[in-house]
N, C-alpha and C positions, 0 to 999 in steps of 0.2 A: 196918582200918588202925589202928595204934597212934599216938595223938596225942603230939606232943613239945612240951614247954613250956619247956625250958631247954637251953642249950648243953651243960651237964654231962651231963644225961640223954641227949642226942643222942650224945655221944661214948661214953658207956657202952654204949649200944645198938650203936653201930658196932663197938666193940671186941669185943662179944659175938658179933655176926654175922660177924666176920672170923676167928674161931677155926676152925682147920682141924679136920675130923672125918673119921674113916674108918669107913664102914659096910660090913657084909657083906650083900650081896644079889645076886641074879642080874641078868644083863644086861637092860636095858630096850629092847632093839631093837624098834622099832615094827613092827607087823604090818599097817599100813595101806598103801594104794596108793602114796603118794609114795615115791620111792626112798630106801633107807637110805643114810646118809652113809658115804662111803668115806674113812676117816681113816688116812692114811699117816704124817703128822707126829705127833710126840709132844712133850709138854711137857718142856722142858729148863730147869729153874729156875736152873741154874748160869750160863746165858747171858742171864738176864733183863735187859731194857733199860728198866726203869721210869724215866721222866723225873723229875728232881728239880725240881718246880715248887711254888709256893705255892698255898694253897687260896683259892678265891673265898669271899666272905662268906656267912654263913648267917643268915637272919632268921626270927624266930618271932613272927608277928603275934598280937595279942590278938584276942578276939572282936570288940571294937569296931573295931580296925584292919581286920579282915577283912570288914567290912560294905560297904566301898567300894573295889573293886579299883583304880580309876584314882587315887584319892586316896592309896592305899597305895603304888602304883608311883611316884607323884610324891614321896612321902616317902622312898622308897629311893634315888631317882635320885642325889641329891647324895652319898650314902654308897657306892653300888655301881657307878655308871657307869664309874668309873676302873678297874674290873676286867673290864668287858665282859659278864660274866655274874654271876648270884648265885642262891642256892638259897633257896627259901621253904618252910618247914615249917608247914602250916596248924594252926590250933588243934585241940585234942583232939576237940572236938565235930564237926569236919568229917569226914564219912564218907559220901560220895555213893554210892548204889547203882550198880553197873556192869552195864548191860544186856547187854554182851558175854558175861557169864558165864551168861546164860540158855541153856538146853539147845539151843533152836532155832538160836541163833547159834554157840555154842561147839562144837557137835558137827556142824553141818550146813552152815553158811555157809562157802564157799570164798573165798580171796583169792589174788591172784597174787603171785609173788615175783620178785626179781632175783638173779642169780648174781653174787656178789662174789668176786673173786680177791684176797685180802688181801695176798699177797706181791707183787702188782703195783701196789699203790696209790701207792707212792713210787718203787720201783726198777723201771722198765720203759723200754724203748727206744721211740722214736717208731714208729708203725705202718709208715711207709714205709721204715724202715731194716732191714737184715738183722739176724738174731739170732745170727750166727756168733760164736764165742768163748765161748758159754755152755757150762758144764760138763755140763749136762743138757738133755734135750729139754724144750722148753717147750710149754705149751698154746697153742692159737691165741688171739690177743688179740681180745677181743670188740670189735665196732665199732658198737654201738648206743648211742643216746643218748636223752634224754627231756627234755620241757619242764618247767621248774621250776614255773611257775604257769600256771593256765588258768582262763578265765572260764566261767560257766555257759553251756550251749549256747543258752539263750534270748537271749543277748546277741550271737549270731552272731559268735563269735570263733574264728578259725582257730588251733588249738592244735598244728598239725603242725610238725615241725622236721626239717630235713635233717641227719641225723647221720652221713652217709657219710664215712668216713675219720677218724672221731673215736673215741677210746677211751671205752668205756662199759660198762654192765652188761647182760648178756643176760637174756632172760626165763627164769625158772625155773619149776618145777612149782607147781601150786596146792595149797594146804593148807586144812584147817579149823584153828581155833585149837587144838583138842585134838590133832590130828595134828602140828602144828608144835611144840607143847610136848614131845611124845614124841620127835620128831626131835632137838630140842636136847638133851634129857636123854641120849640115846644118844651124841650127838656129844661132849658134855662128859665123859661116863663113859669113852669110848674115848680121848679126847685126854689127859685128866688122870689116866689109870689109873696106879697105882703097882705096883711089883713085889711079888710075894708075899714075906712075911718068913719066915725059917727057922722051922720048927715048925708052920706053918699048913697046913691041909689043901689039897691041890692043887685040889680041886673048887671051892674058894672064890676069889672075886676080891675085891680091895679097891677100893672106889670112893672116890676122894679128892675132897673138896669144897673147891676152892681158894678162897682169900680174894680180895677185889677186887684187892689189890695184886699177887697172884700172876698173875691174869688180865691185869692191866695190863702187867706186865713181859713176859709172853709175847707179848701183842699187839704191842708195839713191837719185840720181837725179830723177829717174823715180818715186820713192815713194813720195818724198817731193814736186816736181814741178807738177807732174801729167798732163803734157802737151802732152804726147804721150801715145797711147794705147799699152800696152805690155801684151800679153797673153801667158802663158806657162802652161805646164802640170807637175804634181807631183804625183808619185806613193807612197803615204804615208800610214802609218798604215797597211801595208800588213801583214797578219797573217802568221807567219812562219810555223804553223801547216799545212797550206794549200799550200802556194807557195813554202816553203822550206827555210831553214836557210843558212846563209853564212858560218856557222861553221858546221863541221861534228858532227852528233848526235850519241849518244851511241846506239849501235845496237848489243846486245849480240848474239853470234853465227855466226855473219856475217864474211866472209873472207875478211879482210882488212889489209892493211899494219900496222906495229907497229906505224908508225908516225901518221897515221890517228886515230888509236885507242888512242894514247897518247893525241892528241888534243881534241878528243871527250870527254875526262874526265877532261880536264884542267879547273882550276877554273876561268880563264879569258874567257873561252868559255861562251858566254852570255846565252846559254841554261842551264848552270849549276849555274850561279852566284846567282840568287835570293834565291835559297834554299841551299846555302852553310852553313855549321855549323857556327853559330854566326849571321846569318841573320834571323831576326824574321819573315820574309816572309816564312821561312821553315815551319811555323806552320799553314799556309793557305793551305788547302787541295785541293781547286779548282784551276784549271789552268786558272788564269785570264789573258786574252789576253792583251798584252801591258804592263802588270805589272810583272807577273811571266814568261809568255811565251813571248819571244822577238817579236818585230815588225820590219819589213823591210821597208826601205825608198829608193826609186829609184828617184834620182833627175836629173834635167837638169839646164841649166844656168838660173839664177834668181828665180828658184822655191824656195819657202819660207816656213819656219816654224815660225809662228808669236809668239809674246810675250805670254808666258804662264808659269805657275808653275806646277810641277808634281802633279798628284793626291795624296792626303794625304801627300803632301810635302815630298815625298820620294826622296832619292838619285836616280840619273839615270846615266847610263853608256852607251855611244854611241861609236861604233867601225866602222870605215870607211874601208870597205873591199877592194874597188877598185874605181878608177876614180879620177875626179878632186876634189880640196879641198872644204871644207865647211867653211864658215865664221860664227863664233858664237859671240854672245854678252851676257854677264852675269851681273846680278845685285845681290849684296850680300843679303842674306835672311833678315838681320836686316834692310834693306832699302826697303822691299817689300811694306810697307804702303805708303812711300813717292813716290814710283813708281806708285802705284795705284792712288794716289791723282793727280800726274802729268798727267796721262792718262785721268782722268775725267776732269781735268782743260782744256786740249787742245782739247778734243773730247767730249764736253758736250752733243751735240745733239745725238750722237751715243749711249752714255750711258743712256740718258733719254729714248730713244726708246728701248734699250736692256741693262738692268742693269747688266746682267750676261755676258757682252761682252767678258771679259777676259777669260771666261771659254770656249769660242767657237774657239779660236786659228785662228782668221781671221783678226786681226788688228795689224798693225805696228805703231810705233812712233819712229822717228829718235833719235838715241843716242845723237845727237847734241842738240836736244830740251830737252831731259832728263837732260843733263849736266847743261843746263841753269837753271833748276829747282833744282839743287843741288843733283841729283840722280847719284851716281857713276856707271859707265858702263865700263866693261872691254871686250877686244876683244881676241879671240883665233882663229887661222887658223889651222884647222884639215886636215891633209893629209892622204893619203892611209896608212893603217897599224897602225893608231894611235887612241887613246881613248880620249874622252872628258867626264869628270866627272862633274856633276852638283850637288850642295849641297841642303839640305832641304830648301824649301821656297825661293829658288833663281830663280827669273824670268829669262828666257833666250829666245833668238830668233836667227834667222840667215837665211842664204840663201846658195844656192849651186852655185859654179863657173862653173859648167858644168855637164856632165853625171857622176854620181857616184852611188854607192850602199852602204848603211850603215845599221846598225842594232842596236837596243837599247832595254834596259830592265831596270827595277827598282831593287833596292837593299835596305835593311833596317838593318844596324848595330844597335846595342842596343841604341846608342846615338840618333837615329832617334825617339825613342818612345815619347820623350817630344814634338817634332814637330808634330808627328802624332796625339797626343792627342789634341793639339791646333787646328789641321786641322779639326778633326771630331766635335769638339765643334763649330767651325766656320761654318761648313756645316749645323749643326743643326739650327743655327741662320738664315742661308740663305735658309733653307728648301731645301737643295740640297742632292741628293742621294750619298751614298758613294760607293766605289768600293770594299771594303773589310771590315772585322770585326776587328776593332782595339783592342777591348777587348779580342778577341780570340787570337790575336798575343801576347798581353801583358801577359795574364794568361799562355799561352803556354810557353813563354820565362821564366816566373817565375818558373814554374814547372820543366823545363829543367835545370835551374840554380840550383834549390834545389836538383834535382837528382845528379848533378855534385858535389855539396857540400857534399852530403851524400856519394857518391862513394869515394870522396877524404878522408872523415873521416874513411870509412871502409877499403879501399885498400891502402891508402896513396900514390897512384900513381898519378902523375901530368902529365896527357896527355895534348896536346895542347888545346883540347876542354874544359877540366876541368879548366885549367888555365885561358882561355878566359872568362868563365862564372864566375869564382871566382873574377876576376878583376872588374866585374860590380856589385858585391854584397857588403855586409857590409853596415854600416850606411850611408856612403857617396857615395855608388855605384850608377851608373847611373840607373841601373835596379831597385834597391831598391827605389830610389827617384821617379821613374815613377810609380811604383806600389803603393807606399804610397800616392802619389798625387791622383791617381784614387780612392783608397779606401776612402780617406777623402772626395772626391767628392761624392761618392756613399752614404756615411754615412750622409752627409749634405742633400742630396736629400730625403733620407728616413725619416729624421727628419721632413721634411716639409709636409709629407703625413698625412692625418687624422688618428687618432688612430684606427678608426673603420675599416680601410682597413685590410683585412686578408693577412698575409704573408705566402706564401707556397713555397715548394721546387720545383725548376724547373727540368723538365725531362732532362736527359743527352742528348737526341737527339732532343731537342726543336728546334734547328736551323740547323740541319744536312740535313734533307730532303728538306727544303726550307729556304730561307732567311727570317729573321724576322726583321722588321723595324717599327719605330713609324709611325702611320697612319698620323701624322701631320707634323713632321719635318724630318722623314726618319732616325732618329738616330738608330744605330744598337742595337739590343736587346739581345746580347749574354750573358751579365752579369745579366740583370734584365729586367722585362717587367710587365706592368700593364694591366689588362683586367677586364671584368665584366661578370657576369652570363648571361646577356642579349645578349652578342655577344662574346662567348668564343674564337672565332678565329680572333678577332680584338684586336690589342695590341697598347700600347703607351709606350713611355719612361717615366721615373719617373717624368720628368719636366712637361709632358703634361698628367699625369694620371687623373687630375681633368677635363680635356677637352674631355675625351673619350666618355662619355655619360651623361645623366641626371639622372641616377639611384641613389638611396640612397647609401651612402658609405658602408653600411653593405653588399651590393651586390657585392662590388668591391674587387679585390684581386691583390696581387703583387707576381710574380714568381721570386725567387732568386736562382741563380746558387750556390752561396755560402752565408752563413750567415755572419753577421758582425764579429761574433766571429772567424769564419774561416778565413776571410780576414785579421783580425788583426794578427792572428797567421801566416798567409802567410808573412806579413811584417816582423814579428819577425824572421821567418826562413831565409829570405833574409838578415836580419841584422846579422845573425850568431848564433841565439839561437839553440843549438844542439837538444833540445827536440822538438822544433817546426819543425826543419829540418826533424827529424826522423818521426814525425807524418805526415807531408805532403808527405814524400817519400813513405810512405806506403798507402797513400790515393788513392782511385780509381779516375780515370779521363779519361774516354774514349773520352771526347770531345777535348783532347789536344794531337794531334799526335806528338809523340816524334821522334827525329832523330835516336834514338837507340831503336828500338822496344823491343829487348831482355832485355835491361836495364829497360825499362818501366815495363815489366812483373816482373822483379826482385823485384820491390817494390810493388808488389801485386796491380798494377793498374787494375781496374776491367773491363775495356772496351777495345774496339778497336778503332783505329783512323778513324774517319769519315766514318764508315762502313754504307752502305746503307741497310744492312740486320739487322733487329732488332727483328727477331723472335727466336734468339738463346736462349739457356738456360741461358746464362750469362746475356743477356738483360732482360729476364723475371725475373731473380733473382733480378736484379737491380730495375726493376719496382715495385717489391713487397715491396721494402724498400723506395721508393719515393712516395710522395703524388700524387694522380692521378687526372687528369682533363679530364672528358669524356663527352659524349653527355647527360648522365643522370644528370650531375651536378658535384659538387665537393665532393670528398671523402677525407676528411682530418681532422686533429685536428685544428680547426680554432683558430687563435691566434690574439689578438688585440694589443699586445704591440710590440715594435720594435725589440725585440730579438726573433728570430724564434726558436720555440721549436718543434722539429719534433719527431713524434712517429716512433721509429726504433727498429728493432729486434736486430741489431748489437750493440756492445759496443761502447761507445763514450768516448774518453779520454779527458783530461783537456784542450786540444787545440781545442776541438769541431770538430775533424776530425773523421769521421766514418770509421771503418774498416769492410769490409764485406768479409767473407771467404767462400770458397767452395772447394769441393774435389771430384775427380773422380778417377777411377782406373788408376794406373800409369803403364807405359810400359817401358821396358828396351830398350834404343835406343841411338846409338852413344855414348856409354860410360856413359850413365845416369843410376844411380842406380835404381833398382826397389824398391818399397816401402818396401817389406819384406827383401830385402838385406840390406837396410839402417837400418831397425829396428834391424836386427841381429848385424850390426856393432855397433849400439848404445848400445845394450845389452851387447856386448862383452866388451865395455868400463867399465861399472859397476862402474864408478868413482873410480877405483883402482889407487889412486894417490900415487906416490912414493915420499917420503920426501927426498930431497937432502940436505937442510940446514934449520935449525930451525930459525936462525936469533937471534936478540937481542930485548929486550923489550924497547919500547919508551913510557914513561908515559906522554903523551900529548893528548889533544883532537884530534880527527880524527884518532888516531892510533888503535881504536877499534870501534866496533859497538855492538848492542845487540846480533848479531849473531856470531861474531868472533873477535879474537885478530889478529892484523896485525903486526907481528914482522919485524923490519927493517932487510933487507938482507935475508928474507925468500925466499926459492927456492924449487920448486917441479916439478915433471915430470908426464905427463899423456899422454896416447895414444888415439888419436882421428882421425877422418877423415881429410885428408890433404886439405888445402885450395888451394894447387897447383894441386892436382889430387884427387878428392873426391872418386874415386874408391879404394883408398889405405888408410891404416892407417899410422900415423906417430906420432912421439913424439913431444909434446909441452912443453916448459919450462915456468913456471909461476913464476914471481918474484915480490917482494915488495921492491921498491926503496925509497929513501928519496928525496922528492920534496921540502924540506924546509918549507916555510910558508903554502904551499898547503897540507902538511901532506904526507901521503904515495902515491906513484905513482905505479900503478899496470901495469905490462908489461907481455905480452904473446908473445912468439916467437917460430918459428919452429926450432927444434934442428938442423936439417940438413941444414937449411937456415936462420940463425939469422937475416938477412936483412929483412925477412918477419916478422914484429912484429907489435903489437897493444898495445897502451898505453892509460890509462885513470886514473882519480883519483878515479874511482869506479871499484871494482873487477868485479861486475856484468856487467857493461857497457863494460868493457874490453873484456869479452868473448862474449857479444852480437855483438861486432864488428867482432869477429872471425866468429860467426855464419852467420852474414849478408854477409860477404865475401864468405863464403862457399856456401850460397844460390846462389849468383851470378855465381859462377863457375859451380854449378850443372845445373842451367838454361842455361848457355852458352853451356854446353855440350849436352843439350837435344834438341838443334836445334830449330825447330818450335813448339815443344810440348807446349801447353798452360800451364801457371802456375797453373791454377785451377786443372789440371790433375795430378799434382805432389804430391801425398800423401807422397812421400819420403821426402818432406820438413817438414812434420808435426812433426816428432819426434824431430827435431832440436829446436822447440819452447819450449820444456820442459827442455832444458839444463840450469842448474843453475851455475852461474858464481862462487859463493863461493864454490860449490862442486867441480868444475873443478880445482880450486886452491888447494883444499884439506882441506879447513877450516871446512868442515862438516864431514870429515872422522874421526872416533874415534881415530885411532892411531896418527893422526896428532894433533887432539884436545888435547890429553893427553900430547904430547910433548910441545905444545904451552902454555897450561895452567901452566905447570911447570915453565915457565919463569916468572910467576907472583904469587909467593907463598903468598905474602901479599895482594893479591887482590887489587892492586892499580888502576887498570882500572875498575872503579866502574860501568860504563855503562854496560859493559859486564857481570860482576859478579852479579849485581843487577837482571838483567833479568834472568840469569841462576839459581839463587837461587829461584826466584819465580816459575820458571818452574819445578825445582826439587820437590818443596813441593806442587805443584798443585793448588796454589791459587794466587790471584792478590793482590798487595799492595793497601791500601786505598789511597785516594787522599792526606791525610795529611802525610802518610808514604812515598809516592812518593816524596812529596815536601821536607821532611826531608832528604831522601836519596839523592835527586838531589843536595841539598845544602851541603851535607856532614855531616848532623846531627848537631843539636844545643842544645840538652838537656844536655849533659855532655861531655865536650871536653876531659876528662880523659879516656873515654872508646874508644876502637878501633871500627872500622866500624862494624865488625862481631857481637860484643857484642850489639851495639845499634840496629842493624837490628834484631837480634834474640830475644831480649827482647820484641820488638814490635810484632814479629810473634808468639812467643810461648804463648802469652797471649790469642790467638785465637784458639790454638790447642786443640784437644780432647786428652784424655789419650792414646788412641791407637796411635795417631799421634806422641805424645810426646815420647812414647816408641820407635817408629820407628826412630825418629830423634835422640834419645839418642844413638841408635846403630850406626847410620851413623856418628855422629859428635864426639863422645867420643873416639877418637883414640889418639895415642901417638903424632901425628903431629899436633893436634889441640891445641888451646889456653886453658890454665888451667882455666882461668876465665870463658870462655864459658862453660866448663864442669861443673864447680861448679854452675853456673847460671842455667843450664839445670837440673842438679840433684836436686837442691833446688825446682824448679818449679814442677818437677815430684813428689817429695815427698809431696808437698802441695796438689796437685790435687788428689793423691792417698788417702790422709787422708780425703778429703772433701766428704760429703755425696752424 
């Protein structure tokens, strides 16, 4: 492939390639088994109907741009989405090997074709109407159809479609690539043959090589005028899993050149594109053919891909491996409705007979007609080695200028989610089956984003993946908005259900073994489903819950994957709430396969991604905590209000996120500490904190708590497991800094590597971040060992942040308390005094203490406090307190007050 680096060079090449040429050579009629084309129609350049439309934009990425496909697509979006399609010319260095050209495939592998009647794509009568009035005998109209997308057979998806009574493309003969190329060459030579010129030898034929614009003009003449019968073949929607891909595939252990290995892993290799980090299709575990697994397209002159929009309004990327150009037409997604209206206006009889006509990919309408209806149409001419990108909800069509081989797949950056949501809601209204679970992708993306936000908070490392996910979060983030919209939609639908419907927890594997869809509208049921005791294996979406059966509502129930409390917490997490982020990061979620399995386990996710085996102890443990639906009936705590209350053994925090823990014997493996080794390491610590600097007292709110005083400039050292290498102990420096209005800022850093530090406005949270980072490193070093088996992680849960700073160590407490001899930090001293004397303040005394006292402003705080306390003391307690308080350092007034009270109580009977 010739690399193109500038628009000027591209235009020069195109002009050169479009120059007509006449060559003298004999006919290339194929001698292979497939039938020779019968060409009765001839090119008529004087009646060309080439549409006058503007060109779609062309982009020339640099080598740096080309490193990240999704980042580049995002970069193009603002400039190209308004055209519906665009053309991408890779850098000069891009030249992937094409396995299809290998002899074994090129000459021996057969592929099926479809017969396309080009003159019937726009001008045809409905099948049920008579064809009288035609000036010539017409061929029989084919009545076969085909399914646009289908899932891998391992997912148990029915791909059959009833096409009876629908216009479609009949099955054609099988070809090898070599045979099909010869077939096309003979067709084009015959169709575009020119008459012999005077003076030439009669034995010679002139073969005219038409330019793209010549073929385009003739193609639309055939489609619009329909005066000539033109029949061609198209090898469309060929599964690359069966026939093979035009890109090298990854094959671990195979002996291949470094170049082939490099291209097999490349992001622009369409076998890899759909599941690249950042594409939400990575959360779909099934290999959906044509969506996640690319399809191959082998074309010949005039073979057509009719007007259509991608399933679920996905992006699509098409790469032309070899052969003659493809001509594309695109319509911006925001003009989809006007396009559909124009189609129905000009082809009313066809739509009356077949309302879902646009879903069948068998109908064309000239761009010239669309323009007269105010629909913008843009053209792109794709040549070998180039990509065509189509945007969400952008209708597109086109045809081939000769033999070629292309490959296409879908991709879904986060910005697609809003389009995908609109698509599935539209499918529900049309009662059309979907190709994938939108909710699964949405929730999977949300959990992956939260994982990245938590990892960023813990490790402070900004990897490309973390930065990408962080960018779509926050209150105005694309992902946050998509999730919030879906949560609001779910809440609204739940509100419209009768109160007598029971709300139950959905099993984690509810839709893993088989697809679950609404019995009426085929809406995907990953997030919620309604059913009844009368038919527990029949489900509906929330919109059609009332239509499921005629039973009383008391017999009906709704299964929810997440409660509304959980879903609202999910939105808060995406908006940046740290507590919600932590709660979701620790939540179990085996139904969401993450791109980083070890990271998934680091947050104690309790399941595995789309596992077909559900007899494991982990699954059994999960089942014990979920409400069961069995043949005997429902075993649950029935709830009639809209907030689900689930009976669970595990603790549930304020965010409604349930944490389920389990443990098994740990093993030492690949540098991972055994449980007893880590226990010993933790015991050796013993919280023996070394005080480096006591700091200075700050008499302001937030600079103390009931547990400790936080001096400004405080610094201590403690030895603990290293976050860089958990098999070793290292020194950590804990500090208290001044964060201004925020009060104290606590920071912990590795003494040997100060750049590795953790900061928070809470001392406890600060060390929690250290512990979480340590867990990640331990799990990383443990390879494939499941988290549930790592008892070595359990001692880490007992680490106290205040203790690690030294605020609970007696020798540190003594030094810090000496900084406040007048007990000005009342919150700390009030609590300490109550603890010393072993009783609690009354409500009134607490109020007085918190307000600083109001009885006698001439008394200091200790006097006011003790006067109230001593009135409740017994003689023995007073004697003990006298010994504790009557020292040289104590206030004289307190001593006198205490002595007076003791004397009075001793004299009393």
